[in-house]
A tleap script that builds the chain and sets N, CA, C and O, in Angstrom:
source leaprc.protein.ff14SB
mol = sequence {
  NASP ALA TYR LEU LEU ALA ASN ARG GLY PHE
  ASP LEU LEU PRO GLU MET GLY GLN TYR VAL
  ASN GLY VAL LEU LEU GLU SER PHE THR THR
  SER TRP GLU ASP GLY TYR ARG LYS LEU ASN
  PRO ASN GLU LEU VAL PHE THR CYS GLU MET
  LEU ARG ARG ALA ARG ARG SER GLU LEU GLU
  VAL PHE ALA LEU ASP TYR ALA PHE THR PRO
  GLU LEU ARG ARG ALA ALA GLN VAL ARG ALA
  ARG ALA GLN GLY LEU SER THR PHE ILE SER
  VAL ARG GLU LEU ASN ALA CILE
}
set mol.1.N position { -7.645 -23.672 3.521 }
set mol.1.CA position { -6.795 -22.952 3.319 }
set mol.1.C position { -7.268 -21.680 2.920 }
set mol.1.O position { -8.356 -21.608 2.348 }
set mol.2.N position { -6.364 -20.321 3.222 }
set mol.2.CA position { -6.766 -19.206 2.507 }
set mol.2.C position { -5.590 -18.449 2.945 }
set mol.2.O position { -5.007 -18.516 4.027 }
set mol.3.N position { -5.237 -17.415 1.501 }
set mol.3.CA position { -4.322 -16.251 1.507 }
set mol.3.C position { -4.865 -15.290 2.486 }
set mol.3.O position { -6.066 -15.021 2.460 }
set mol.4.N position { -4.078 -14.758 3.341 }
set mol.4.CA position { -4.827 -13.869 4.434 }
set mol.4.C position { -4.057 -12.819 4.106 }
set mol.4.O position { -2.884 -13.160 3.953 }
set mol.5.N position { -4.304 -11.420 3.899 }
set mol.5.CA position { -3.602 -10.240 3.839 }
set mol.5.C position { -4.080 -9.132 4.991 }
set mol.5.O position { -5.278 -8.882 5.127 }
set mol.6.N position { -3.273 -8.620 5.642 }
set mol.6.CA position { -3.821 -7.635 7.055 }
set mol.6.C position { -3.654 -6.081 5.732 }
set mol.6.O position { -2.856 -5.906 4.812 }
set mol.7.N position { -4.776 -5.261 6.232 }
set mol.7.CA position { -4.661 -4.314 5.706 }
set mol.7.C position { -4.193 -2.941 6.765 }
set mol.7.O position { -4.971 -2.319 7.489 }
set mol.8.N position { -2.600 -2.673 6.602 }
set mol.8.CA position { -1.905 -1.738 7.643 }
set mol.8.C position { -2.029 -2.709 8.709 }
set mol.8.O position { -1.954 -3.925 8.533 }
set mol.9.N position { -2.230 -2.108 9.870 }
set mol.9.CA position { -2.212 -3.007 11.338 }
set mol.9.C position { -0.787 -3.196 11.654 }
set mol.9.O position { -0.426 -4.124 12.378 }
set mol.10.N position { 0.141 -2.243 11.070 }
set mol.10.CA position { 1.436 -2.366 11.508 }
set mol.10.C position { 2.155 -2.525 12.649 }
set mol.10.O position { 3.302 -2.955 12.767 }
set mol.11.N position { 0.913 -1.904 14.007 }
set mol.11.CA position { 1.285 -1.957 15.467 }
set mol.11.C position { 0.934 -3.519 15.882 }
set mol.11.O position { 1.131 -4.013 16.992 }
set mol.12.N position { 0.361 -4.186 14.713 }
set mol.12.CA position { -0.086 -5.426 15.175 }
set mol.12.C position { 0.988 -6.302 14.755 }
set mol.12.O position { 1.262 -7.058 15.687 }
set mol.13.N position { 1.525 -6.459 13.997 }
set mol.13.CA position { 2.605 -7.160 12.977 }
set mol.13.C position { 3.057 -8.452 13.773 }
set mol.13.O position { 2.765 -9.596 13.427 }
set mol.14.N position { 3.816 -8.113 14.897 }
set mol.14.CA position { 4.910 -9.060 15.725 }
set mol.14.C position { 3.375 -10.028 15.695 }
set mol.14.O position { 3.157 -11.050 15.045 }
set mol.15.N position { 2.570 -9.384 16.522 }
set mol.15.CA position { 1.816 -10.728 17.079 }
set mol.15.C position { 0.754 -11.496 15.913 }
set mol.15.O position { 0.237 -12.592 16.129 }
set mol.16.N position { 0.560 -10.754 14.742 }
set mol.16.CA position { -0.435 -11.182 13.992 }
set mol.16.C position { 0.323 -11.542 12.523 }
set mol.16.O position { -0.352 -11.667 11.501 }
set mol.17.N position { 1.723 -11.690 12.522 }
set mol.17.CA position { 2.425 -12.395 11.302 }
set mol.17.C position { 2.018 -13.774 11.481 }
set mol.17.O position { 1.472 -14.285 10.503 }
set mol.18.N position { 2.161 -14.466 12.485 }
set mol.18.CA position { 1.915 -15.523 12.524 }
set mol.18.C position { 0.792 -15.997 11.681 }
set mol.18.O position { 1.004 -16.964 10.949 }
set mol.19.N position { -0.757 -15.257 11.696 }
set mol.19.CA position { -1.439 -15.626 11.082 }
set mol.19.C position { -2.070 -14.922 9.586 }
set mol.19.O position { -3.214 -15.087 9.161 }
set mol.20.N position { -1.092 -14.189 9.010 }
set mol.20.CA position { -1.324 -13.672 7.884 }
set mol.20.C position { -0.230 -14.189 6.807 }
set mol.20.O position { 0.762 -14.820 7.171 }
set mol.21.N position { -0.429 -13.944 5.768 }
set mol.21.CA position { 0.634 -14.124 4.796 }
set mol.21.C position { 0.770 -12.962 3.945 }
set mol.21.O position { 1.223 -13.162 2.818 }
set mol.22.N position { 0.422 -11.639 4.322 }
set mol.22.CA position { 0.987 -10.566 4.023 }
set mol.22.C position { 0.350 -9.768 4.464 }
set mol.22.O position { -0.701 -9.948 5.080 }
set mol.23.N position { 1.129 -8.247 4.110 }
set mol.23.CA position { 0.610 -7.259 4.506 }
set mol.23.C position { 0.219 -6.460 3.374 }
set mol.23.O position { 0.601 -6.709 2.230 }
set mol.24.N position { -0.605 -5.418 3.707 }
set mol.24.CA position { -1.323 -4.599 2.093 }
set mol.24.C position { -1.143 -3.114 2.770 }
set mol.24.O position { -1.605 -2.742 3.848 }
set mol.25.N position { -0.448 -2.464 1.963 }
set mol.25.CA position { -0.192 -0.777 2.524 }
set mol.25.C position { -1.225 -0.085 1.803 }
set mol.25.O position { -0.888 -0.002 0.622 }
set mol.26.N position { -2.220 0.387 1.996 }
set mol.26.CA position { -3.394 0.699 1.718 }
set mol.26.C position { -2.947 2.450 1.307 }
set mol.26.O position { -2.736 3.212 2.251 }
set mol.27.N position { -2.856 2.872 0.140 }
set mol.27.CA position { -3.046 4.391 -0.110 }
set mol.27.C position { -1.381 4.493 0.080 }
set mol.27.O position { -1.113 5.475 0.772 }
set mol.28.N position { -0.176 3.744 -0.348 }
set mol.28.CA position { 0.912 3.844 -0.373 }
set mol.28.C position { 1.538 5.054 -0.869 }
set mol.28.O position { 2.510 5.526 -0.279 }
set mol.29.N position { 0.841 5.826 -2.366 }
set mol.29.CA position { 1.702 7.078 -2.843 }
set mol.29.C position { 0.268 7.649 -3.343 }
set mol.29.O position { 0.586 8.711 -3.879 }
set mol.30.N position { -1.121 7.519 -3.456 }
set mol.30.CA position { -2.074 8.062 -3.819 }
set mol.30.C position { -3.162 7.692 -2.771 }
set mol.30.O position { -3.062 6.754 -1.981 }
set mol.31.N position { -4.335 8.648 -2.875 }
set mol.31.CA position { -5.269 7.949 -2.036 }
set mol.31.C position { -6.420 9.099 -2.823 }
set mol.31.O position { -6.240 9.950 -3.695 }
set mol.32.N position { -7.768 8.621 -1.986 }
set mol.32.CA position { -8.952 9.054 -2.547 }
set mol.32.C position { -9.562 10.064 -1.566 }
set mol.32.O position { -10.540 10.807 -1.633 }
set mol.33.N position { -8.790 9.864 -0.792 }
set mol.33.CA position { -9.841 11.008 0.443 }
set mol.33.C position { -9.389 12.499 0.335 }
set mol.33.O position { -8.212 12.859 0.329 }
set mol.34.N position { -10.591 13.409 0.242 }
set mol.34.CA position { -9.777 14.801 -0.203 }
set mol.34.C position { -10.084 14.834 -1.609 }
set mol.34.O position { -9.642 15.855 -2.133 }
set mol.35.N position { -10.632 14.139 -2.321 }
set mol.35.CA position { -10.098 14.151 -3.927 }
set mol.35.C position { -9.024 12.981 -4.249 }
set mol.35.O position { -8.118 12.729 -3.455 }
set mol.36.N position { -9.167 12.387 -5.291 }
set mol.36.CA position { -7.829 11.566 -5.941 }
set mol.36.C position { -6.644 12.483 -5.911 }
set mol.36.O position { -6.627 13.399 -6.734 }
set mol.37.N position { -5.851 12.378 -5.236 }
set mol.37.CA position { -4.676 12.909 -5.011 }
set mol.37.C position { -3.090 12.043 -4.376 }
set mol.37.O position { -3.105 10.986 -3.744 }
set mol.38.N position { -1.750 12.882 -4.779 }
set mol.38.CA position { -0.810 12.302 -4.660 }
set mol.38.C position { -0.584 12.215 -2.637 }
set mol.38.O position { -1.485 12.907 -2.162 }
set mol.39.N position { 0.036 11.785 -1.834 }
set mol.39.CA position { -0.012 11.627 -0.688 }
set mol.39.C position { 1.092 12.763 -0.506 }
set mol.39.O position { 2.014 12.620 -1.308 }
set mol.40.N position { 1.251 14.036 0.491 }
set mol.40.CA position { 2.111 14.926 0.714 }
set mol.40.C position { 3.491 14.238 1.161 }
set mol.40.O position { 3.619 13.064 1.509 }
set mol.41.N position { 4.801 15.509 1.054 }
set mol.41.CA position { 5.561 14.690 1.361 }
set mol.41.C position { 5.719 13.796 2.608 }
set mol.41.O position { 6.539 12.890 2.753 }
set mol.42.N position { 4.574 14.313 3.675 }
set mol.42.CA position { 4.855 13.928 5.196 }
set mol.42.C position { 4.404 12.609 5.010 }
set mol.42.O position { 5.403 11.942 5.282 }
set mol.43.N position { 3.585 11.905 4.738 }
set mol.43.CA position { 2.739 11.105 4.306 }
set mol.43.C position { 3.228 10.142 3.143 }
set mol.43.O position { 2.793 9.004 2.969 }
set mol.44.N position { 4.093 10.700 2.454 }
set mol.44.CA position { 5.031 9.470 1.507 }
set mol.44.C position { 5.833 8.694 2.714 }
set mol.44.O position { 5.714 7.489 2.939 }
set mol.45.N position { 6.756 9.690 3.525 }
set mol.45.CA position { 7.757 9.488 4.325 }
set mol.45.C position { 6.827 8.477 5.225 }
set mol.45.O position { 7.290 7.341 5.116 }
set mol.46.N position { 5.941 8.497 5.879 }
set mol.46.CA position { 5.204 7.428 6.420 }
set mol.46.C position { 5.065 6.263 5.838 }
set mol.46.O position { 5.400 5.214 6.390 }
set mol.47.N position { 4.470 6.339 4.459 }
set mol.47.CA position { 4.279 4.881 3.992 }
set mol.47.C position { 5.461 4.086 3.794 }
set mol.47.O position { 5.505 2.856 3.761 }
set mol.48.N position { 6.717 5.154 3.626 }
set mol.48.CA position { 8.022 4.330 3.667 }
set mol.48.C position { 8.244 3.616 4.606 }
set mol.48.O position { 8.394 2.395 4.554 }
set mol.49.N position { 8.297 4.431 5.744 }
set mol.49.CA position { 8.656 3.687 7.085 }
set mol.49.C position { 7.595 2.608 7.248 }
set mol.49.O position { 8.051 1.681 7.917 }
set mol.50.N position { 6.597 2.450 6.946 }
set mol.50.CA position { 5.733 1.099 6.968 }
set mol.50.C position { 6.226 0.362 6.570 }
set mol.50.O position { 6.703 -0.547 7.250 }
set mol.51.N position { 6.335 0.442 5.182 }
set mol.51.CA position { 6.984 -0.554 4.379 }
set mol.51.C position { 8.333 -1.092 4.752 }
set mol.51.O position { 8.649 -2.269 4.578 }
set mol.52.N position { 9.009 -0.300 5.203 }
set mol.52.CA position { 10.126 -1.066 5.918 }
set mol.52.C position { 9.842 -1.900 7.322 }
set mol.52.O position { 10.508 -2.786 7.857 }
set mol.53.N position { 8.569 -1.263 7.719 }
set mol.53.CA position { 8.313 -2.157 9.087 }
set mol.53.C position { 7.795 -3.525 8.641 }
set mol.53.O position { 8.171 -4.591 9.130 }
set mol.54.N position { 6.817 -3.376 7.579 }
set mol.54.CA position { 6.160 -4.859 6.708 }
set mol.54.C position { 7.240 -5.725 6.489 }
set mol.54.O position { 7.394 -6.852 6.958 }
set mol.55.N position { 8.227 -4.884 5.477 }
set mol.55.CA position { 9.518 -6.008 5.264 }
set mol.55.C position { 10.170 -6.498 6.267 }
set mol.55.O position { 10.800 -7.528 6.027 }
set mol.56.N position { 10.222 -6.025 7.462 }
set mol.56.CA position { 10.924 -6.648 8.488 }
set mol.56.C position { 10.258 -7.889 9.063 }
set mol.56.O position { 10.861 -8.773 9.672 }
set mol.57.N position { 8.828 -7.865 8.785 }
set mol.57.CA position { 8.020 -9.268 9.682 }
set mol.57.C position { 8.312 -10.200 8.530 }
set mol.57.O position { 7.687 -11.254 8.642 }
set mol.58.N position { 9.147 -10.117 7.356 }
set mol.58.CA position { 9.247 -11.305 6.610 }
set mol.58.C position { 7.854 -11.868 5.767 }
set mol.58.O position { 7.745 -12.919 5.136 }
set mol.59.N position { 6.918 -10.880 5.967 }
set mol.59.CA position { 5.634 -11.371 5.087 }
set mol.59.C position { 5.545 -10.615 3.689 }
set mol.59.O position { 6.149 -9.546 3.773 }
set mol.60.N position { 5.078 -10.789 2.633 }
set mol.60.CA position { 4.714 -10.284 1.654 }
set mol.60.C position { 4.088 -9.177 1.646 }
set mol.60.O position { 3.024 -9.035 2.248 }
set mol.61.N position { 4.723 -8.136 0.892 }
set mol.61.CA position { 3.794 -6.731 0.935 }
set mol.61.C position { 3.384 -6.485 -0.514 }
set mol.61.O position { 3.974 -6.721 -1.568 }
set mol.62.N position { 2.339 -6.006 -0.283 }
set mol.62.CA position { 1.402 -5.263 -1.872 }
set mol.62.C position { 1.096 -3.848 -1.202 }
set mol.62.O position { 0.918 -3.623 -0.005 }
set mol.63.N position { 1.076 -2.800 -2.447 }
set mol.63.CA position { 0.209 -1.918 -2.243 }
set mol.63.C position { -1.078 -1.628 -2.731 }
set mol.63.O position { -1.330 -2.151 -3.817 }
set mol.64.N position { -1.614 -1.210 -2.425 }
set mol.64.CA position { -3.099 -0.466 -2.907 }
set mol.64.C position { -3.132 0.939 -3.182 }
set mol.64.O position { -3.045 1.644 -2.177 }
set mol.65.N position { -3.243 1.575 -4.367 }
set mol.65.CA position { -3.346 2.774 -4.682 }
set mol.65.C position { -4.396 3.139 -4.787 }
set mol.65.O position { -5.093 2.198 -4.408 }
set mol.66.N position { -5.262 4.260 -5.185 }
set mol.66.CA position { -6.044 4.875 -5.696 }
set mol.66.C position { -6.032 5.846 -6.664 }
set mol.66.O position { -5.720 6.903 -6.116 }
set mol.67.N position { -6.269 6.041 -8.137 }
set mol.67.CA position { -5.982 6.970 -9.073 }
set mol.67.C position { -7.138 7.185 -10.139 }
set mol.67.O position { -7.756 6.354 -10.805 }
set mol.68.N position { -7.234 8.616 -10.085 }
set mol.68.CA position { -8.607 8.811 -11.190 }
set mol.68.C position { -7.978 8.738 -12.462 }
set mol.68.O position { -8.368 7.956 -13.330 }
set mol.69.N position { -6.721 9.760 -12.661 }
set mol.69.CA position { -6.046 9.958 -13.797 }
set mol.69.C position { -5.000 9.414 -14.030 }
set mol.69.O position { -4.513 8.717 -13.140 }
set mol.70.N position { -4.407 9.536 -15.133 }
set mol.70.CA position { -3.068 8.522 -16.011 }
set mol.70.C position { -1.816 9.154 -15.000 }
set mol.70.O position { -0.940 8.388 -14.598 }
set mol.71.N position { -1.808 10.605 -14.627 }
set mol.71.CA position { -0.657 11.358 -13.928 }
set mol.71.C position { -0.766 10.508 -12.431 }
set mol.71.O position { 0.333 10.052 -12.119 }
set mol.72.N position { -1.686 10.248 -11.596 }
set mol.72.CA position { -1.621 9.803 -10.460 }
set mol.72.C position { -1.356 8.303 -10.543 }
set mol.72.O position { -0.679 7.729 -9.689 }
set mol.73.N position { -1.984 7.587 -11.738 }
set mol.73.CA position { -1.405 5.951 -11.693 }
set mol.73.C position { -0.046 6.164 -12.255 }
set mol.73.O position { 0.667 5.453 -11.546 }
set mol.74.N position { 0.600 6.667 -13.013 }
set mol.74.CA position { 1.990 6.649 -12.832 }
set mol.74.C position { 2.982 7.073 -11.911 }
set mol.74.O position { 4.178 6.788 -11.981 }
set mol.75.N position { 2.470 7.717 -11.108 }
set mol.75.CA position { 3.167 8.320 -9.700 }
set mol.75.C position { 3.060 7.258 -8.789 }
set mol.75.O position { 3.824 7.205 -7.826 }
set mol.76.N position { 2.149 6.359 -8.995 }
set mol.76.CA position { 2.258 5.315 -7.675 }
set mol.76.C position { 2.791 4.274 -8.279 }
set mol.76.O position { 3.563 3.580 -7.618 }
set mol.77.N position { 2.483 3.886 -9.798 }
set mol.77.CA position { 3.505 2.877 -10.309 }
set mol.77.C position { 5.204 3.184 -10.173 }
set mol.77.O position { 6.095 2.364 -9.951 }
set mol.78.N position { 5.303 4.529 -10.368 }
set mol.78.CA position { 6.471 4.487 -10.689 }
set mol.78.C position { 7.276 4.174 -9.038 }
set mol.78.O position { 8.263 3.478 -8.798 }
set mol.79.N position { 6.353 5.040 -8.032 }
set mol.79.CA position { 7.102 4.947 -6.631 }
set mol.79.C position { 7.350 3.299 -6.278 }
set mol.79.O position { 8.436 2.812 -5.964 }
set mol.80.N position { 6.099 2.589 -6.409 }
set mol.80.CA position { 6.329 1.274 -6.344 }
set mol.80.C position { 7.141 0.532 -6.552 }
set mol.80.O position { 7.548 -0.317 -5.759 }
set mol.81.N position { 7.631 0.775 -7.975 }
set mol.81.CA position { 8.436 0.156 -8.819 }
set mol.81.C position { 9.987 0.438 -8.055 }
set mol.81.O position { 10.855 -0.413 -7.859 }
set mol.82.N position { 10.035 1.798 -7.722 }
set mol.82.CA position { 11.446 2.086 -7.153 }
set mol.82.C position { 11.584 1.682 -5.909 }
set mol.82.O position { 12.685 1.978 -5.446 }
set mol.83.N position { 10.510 0.815 -4.808 }
set mol.83.CA position { 10.643 0.470 -3.595 }
set mol.83.C position { 10.565 -1.201 -4.250 }
set mol.83.O position { 11.282 -1.948 -3.585 }
set mol.84.N position { 10.018 -1.736 -5.125 }
set mol.84.CA position { 10.398 -2.928 -5.553 }
set mol.84.C position { 9.024 -3.652 -4.885 }
set mol.84.O position { 8.924 -4.741 -4.319 }
set mol.85.N position { 8.169 -2.790 -5.125 }
set mol.85.CA position { 6.917 -3.182 -4.327 }
set mol.85.C position { 5.721 -3.330 -5.513 }
set mol.85.O position { 5.459 -2.417 -6.296 }
set mol.86.N position { 4.972 -4.779 -5.505 }
set mol.86.CA position { 3.696 -4.741 -6.272 }
set mol.86.C position { 2.946 -3.893 -5.662 }
set mol.86.O position { 2.935 -3.781 -4.436 }
set mol.87.N position { 1.902 -2.878 -6.833 }
set mol.87.CA position { 0.778 -2.192 -6.232 }
set mol.87.C position { -0.590 -2.940 -7.418 }
set mol.87.O position { -0.585 -3.534 -8.496 }
set mol.88.N position { -1.554 -2.500 -6.500 }
set mol.88.CA position { -3.264 -2.606 -7.168 }
set mol.88.C position { -3.201 -1.154 -7.328 }
set mol.88.O position { -2.840 -0.420 -6.408 }
set mol.89.N position { -3.526 -0.752 -8.416 }
set mol.89.CA position { -4.043 0.612 -8.552 }
set mol.89.C position { -5.615 0.822 -8.865 }
set mol.89.O position { -6.011 0.314 -9.914 }
set mol.90.N position { -6.450 1.440 -8.156 }
set mol.90.CA position { -7.974 1.135 -8.236 }
set mol.90.C position { -8.446 2.609 -8.179 }
set mol.90.O position { -7.738 3.609 -8.058 }
set mol.91.N position { -9.974 2.519 -8.308 }
set mol.91.CA position { -11.019 4.045 -7.886 }
set mol.91.C position { -11.625 3.666 -6.612 }
set mol.91.O position { -11.807 2.486 -6.314 }
set mol.92.N position { -11.967 4.729 -5.787 }
set mol.92.CA position { -12.202 4.560 -4.531 }
set mol.92.C position { -13.009 3.084 -4.078 }
set mol.92.O position { -12.797 2.456 -3.041 }
set mol.93.N position { -14.026 2.716 -5.204 }
set mol.93.CA position { -14.907 1.370 -5.234 }
set mol.93.C position { -14.648 0.067 -5.707 }
set mol.93.O position { -15.406 -0.891 -5.853 }
set mol.94.N position { -13.037 0.249 -5.992 }
set mol.94.CA position { -12.442 -1.066 -5.738 }
set mol.94.C position { -13.047 -2.041 -7.100 }
set mol.94.O position { -13.055 -3.272 -7.119 }
set mol.95.N position { -13.450 -1.287 -8.008 }
set mol.95.CA position { -14.436 -2.154 -9.224 }
set mol.95.C position { -13.553 -1.823 -10.239 }
set mol.95.O position { -13.959 -2.153 -11.354 }
set mol.96.N position { -12.399 -1.238 -10.203 }
set mol.96.CA position { -11.886 -1.090 -11.746 }
set mol.96.C position { -10.202 -1.191 -11.172 }
set mol.96.O position { -9.766 -0.516 -10.240 }
set mol.97.N position { -9.598 -1.955 -11.779 }
set mol.97.CA position { -7.826 -2.308 -11.362 }
set mol.97.C position { -7.077 -1.393 -12.958 }
set mol.97.O position { -5.860 -1.357 -13.135 }
savepdb mol mol.pdb
quit
């Protein structure tokens, strides 16, 4: 027995839903790409839409955000809380939470 999370894979949700326990929304609010940063408005709209799609699958949904500063960490926490979403916040290497 294992608990499996699909990292994104939104287009596969209908088919893979029976094989996984949850969905991980990587870079839901913040990213390490192009330097640690908050997503731009279009990216935030996109991740919100992906959250809606993931929730329709009736799987558990989690976020993974990347932050190197307290301000970015706070932005990720506030947005996740506002969406009722559990989030893990780490650095690019995923060696700190």
